[in-house]
N, C-alpha and C positions, 0 to 999 in steps of 0.2 A: 457412371464413368465419364470423365471429362476427355473429350477427343482432342488430339493435337490440332494446331491451326491448319495444317495442310488437308485435313479431312472436313473442314468447316466451309460453309458457303460464304463467299464465292471463290475462296482460295482453292478448293478442290478442283474446280473447273479450269482455273488458271494453271494449276500444277499439272493436271492431266493433259492439257493442250500442249504445254511446253515439253512435257515428257515425251509425248508422241512425236513431236517435231524433231526432237533430239534422237530418240531411239531408232526411228525408221532408217536414217542414213547409216547408223552404226550397226544395223543388222547385217549389212553386207561386209562390214569390217569383222564382225563376230564370226561370220561364215568362213572368212579367210583364216581367222585365228584358229578355229577348231580344226580346219583342214590341215594346218601346219602342225598343230599340237599332235594330231593323229599320225603325223609322219610324212605328209605330202609336201615336202619343203624343197624349194629350188635354191641352190647355193650352199655355201659353207655355214653350218650352224655353230654358233659360239656358245649359246646357253639356252637350251630348251627348258631347263629346270625353272628358271626365273619367270618364264611365261606362264608355266603351270602355277607357280606360287602367286604370280600377279592375279590370275583368275580367281584362285581360292581366297586370297587376301581381300581383294576388292568385293567379292561376293559376300564373304563373311562379315566384313566391316559394314557394308551397306545394309544387310539384313539385320545386323545387331543394332545399327543406328535407327532403323525403322521401328524395331520392337521397343527400343528405349524411348522413342518419341511418344509412346502411349502412356508412359509413366510420369510421375510427378518429379522424380529426381532429374535435375538439370533442365527442366522445362523453362523456356524463355517466357517470362511473365511481363516484362517491361517492353512496351511498344512492339508487340508481336507482329503487327502488320508491317512496320518499318523493317524489321529483320527478315521477314518473309520476302519482301521485295528486294532487299539487299541480296538475299540468297538467290532469288530469281535472276538478278543481274549477273552475279558471279557465275552461276551455272550456265547461263546463255552465252556469256563471254568465253568461258572455258570451252564449251562445246564448239563454238565458232572457231576459236583459235586452233583447237585440235583438228577439226575438219580441214581447215586451210592448210595446216602442216601436212596432213595425210595426202591431200590432193596435190600439193606442191611436190611431194616426193614421188607421187604416181606409182609406177611399177616397182620402185625401189623401196616403197613402204613395206615393212614386214613386222607383224606383231611379235614374231619370234626373232631373236637376235641373229640375223642372217646377212651375209655378204655375198652378193651374186658375182658370177664370173665377170660380167660386163658392168659391174657397179661403177657409178660415177658419183663424185662428191657434189651434192646439191648445195649451192650457196646463193641461190636466187630467192627473191620474194622474202618471206618471213625468216628464211634461213640466213639472210644477209644480216639480220639483227641479233638472232640468238641461235644456239646450236641445237637446242632441244625444245622447240615450241610445243610439241605434242605433250610433253610433261608439264609445261607451263599451263596448257589447257586443262590437263588432268587435275592439277592443283586447284585451279579456279573452279572447275566443275565439282570436285569433291567438297570444297569449302562451301560452295553455293548450295549443294544438295543437303549438307549438314544443317545449314541455316534454314533452308526451306522446311525442314522437319520440325523446326521450332524447339530444338533442344541442344544446349551447349555440349552435353556429354556426347550426343550423337555426332555433332560437328567435329569434336576432337577425335573421336574414334575413326570416323570416315576420312578426315583430312590426314590423320597419322598414317593411315594405310597408304595414301598416295606418296607421302614423304618417305616412308620406309621403302617402297618400291624403287623410287628414284635414287635413294641413297645407295642402294646395292647395285642397281642395274645400269645406271648412267656411266659409272666408271668402266664397266664391262663393255659397253657400247663404244666408248671412246678408245679403249684399248684395241678393240677389233678394227676400228676405223684407222687408227695409227698403223696397225699392222698392214692394212690394205693400201693406205695412201701416203704413209710416211710423213715427210716434211710438208707436203701439201696440206695435210690435216693439222699438223702442228702450227703452221702459219695461220690457218683458219681459226684455231683455238686462241691465238694471240689477238686476232681481230674482233672476236665475238665473245659474248658472255654466254653462260649456260641457259639461264631461264629468263632474266630480266635485262632488256637492252641497256647497255652502258653501266649497269649496276652489279648484277650477280649472275 
């Protein structure tokens, strides 16, 4: 059996170290997510269903991608080390951007689509450039993770999960924010892009 690149020396050690550095901060986010999914939510909830779909879709796509990386179909054979380090870069950049977005929101961050009674519109820091940096981070993270696995099919499935989540959930988030902030959020939408500064 031929092992995928992420299980070979020295890539396994690099993969493991980065994975631990990324997973540890997100354990606290996951804890908050499951508390909210189980019903301990402060504020007006707009769509708990999509958070549940989010968890299932990301978990399923990730596990599927990992399993596919062991097969020959879709395996990256050309310059494997180059694509591995590209994946490492995208994954690290995505995790960093997502963490910055969450820390910038502070107590207003919620894995479940929720608007608090005292909610304010955050426009500082990374939010002065794009409206949904956490999703930008998610896209880069999932793209990078797929490349790290050394399989084009794994990358497509994992990245597609992130795109699907954003496609359905972001319009719901913006609808909720317009309901809360009205013209203030509409003005913010005119000044900023969704995911990529000045472009998209």
